[in-house]
Steps between C-alpha positions, in 0.01 A plus 500: 500500500783730589691428174177577294460827682863597447459404129193709459664797676795461264284493184298816627844668569633437157182629339512805714866570410416448128204753518722742706780476238267571222336789683848642580609451148197685358494783761877565521614440140217672307726800480844354535515219257442546129385138439278504814230294338716229368846337594553479135745741323405655161664209321256237653201739498529630139667230311203261522226750487473777238534802722460881451802707575548856613834681586603796721868573448538784739533463878139623558290275715164670482336456159305800374130436439532438131768225568252357752216506250711327240598219731155471660333485140725222395427293802138552440515405137725200543394355843640157431850636418774650725552868460862581591615841595871525503636799706867611520436649843375184653717237684429178673516684832356830414316647800172672405323771684126499588221463244419866523853593390514270203134458400565377139764251609251380753216478261713295242634276767141395599420377161511122474679470176744793522848420608766751571863405437846680526644597168860378518635597154841318519336179604224559234753547213710185574494258220386761256677729247430788728732382791831609356358841396348554846817407701712741293283804470535801728132551587560841655624632187222367271225736377146383571639198695164428678328468173779303322534256807129446464526433125761236584331336795172434311674320223687279744195431723268401212786293339562317819147451642265559203177706540374841420697822592306818548598853579365644819250741314331224319150423623366150404144467390490161345723183457775503236436172308856485345802319618782655296434853404618856461271806517499756227511845615459614138499352162838302456612632843517280805454597859683327786243623762302171453638177360472130566685187430555136619814433702823490306352641172789555254359854401577627858845342506581675167349829648741467795801439266395810288458713807864446586641517150318824418509657850475870486335687799515837319226396257153515668327160477788327328498212750121501528238535209760567250676183587171292471423670168850417374481124582136486395613592145741224498235250613205617308412649177315820612233662315224739587208374706185414304194614709524339839680194398837402697808407303614122530862456482698182550464385865343829615235761428515873453174645660320789355541840671134485610584219740693717730515855350145590405598849608816600348776698691421837347142470627593376856303781663186347375518246794455797741193634308129445558353312205135504387506133489797304641664277220452118537863438371360184364809443289746542778651271766660775704539879493834683516445835673823668385571617853842627390333768284301614820760758606211730575394276780159454401293346772260207555215684673238322691165614361633655182347239267819511292591196285778416723301525828239264345783258403629499850157434641435205262840330477689592820231565755724441797745760391216744429345451839812506701725743310256725308194526731721476803509753783765713324279569201618529126833414408702575183701271281805525727774484245829363617817464312552147613192351351495340169171657374470470122774749453570402130 
């Protein structure tokens, strides 16, 4: 009888310890471990599940509301896929302040399929053509280093793990049905703000080789959309789009500008205007908001009925509730030089 009692107590104690461990893990690591929801690293998480990838190449820890909306909208559109946000300022032991100090970080941390990881470029570039370039370059002397490092990182991440890369000013509105694709910003000109490939796709390896061979930080976009366009011309016989049809190339697709750029960059202010009837964007998978153009700091204003406010309400309701309707009132685009926001 005594032995049975001791055995029962031991089982209860073990269960209690397990529960306490899980509780402690959740409560103490929610803001201190980037992979708090999974003991898997990005390799295990992304390699077997076609993830969605975002990058922050500055040291900033609190995402602006547009970044939060981009990540939240992707998590909403792709509920069965991991959404990985790689942040250079994050480490495995980063201590985080209270939710009130970092509301966007807190909001994203609580979304089930959003995972926050450190961005360790040296480790990321290992076993790629970018490694020798990265280890030899003087980053402090480079022009536009934050943007160039983002251009490089997105190539390496998608090559290694596969999935879809998106800039942090891209609001997802419906799933992208393609596996291997580039997004046309204009006829015969590719963006690098949205693209997707299966792991180890040879196109991305050749892009990384070309990145190094033709590296020139003095030419704006040389390592970004210009690079993608150069390589696309090697892989695909480009021609003008016919109506709304995408172009099919060997082992990839070149998607019509309407898929991500239904409002072109010269017209970016239209997102901040009131429309008689909001467009359905029925031919689009996501919307690139051209935040880099918003040097005027145009705001997302609660109750304004602008197109961008309505997009927030529909596609990133948590961000709209916590960051736009919050106690501090309307906020602007919060431009920051470290954010890779469709600068090309």
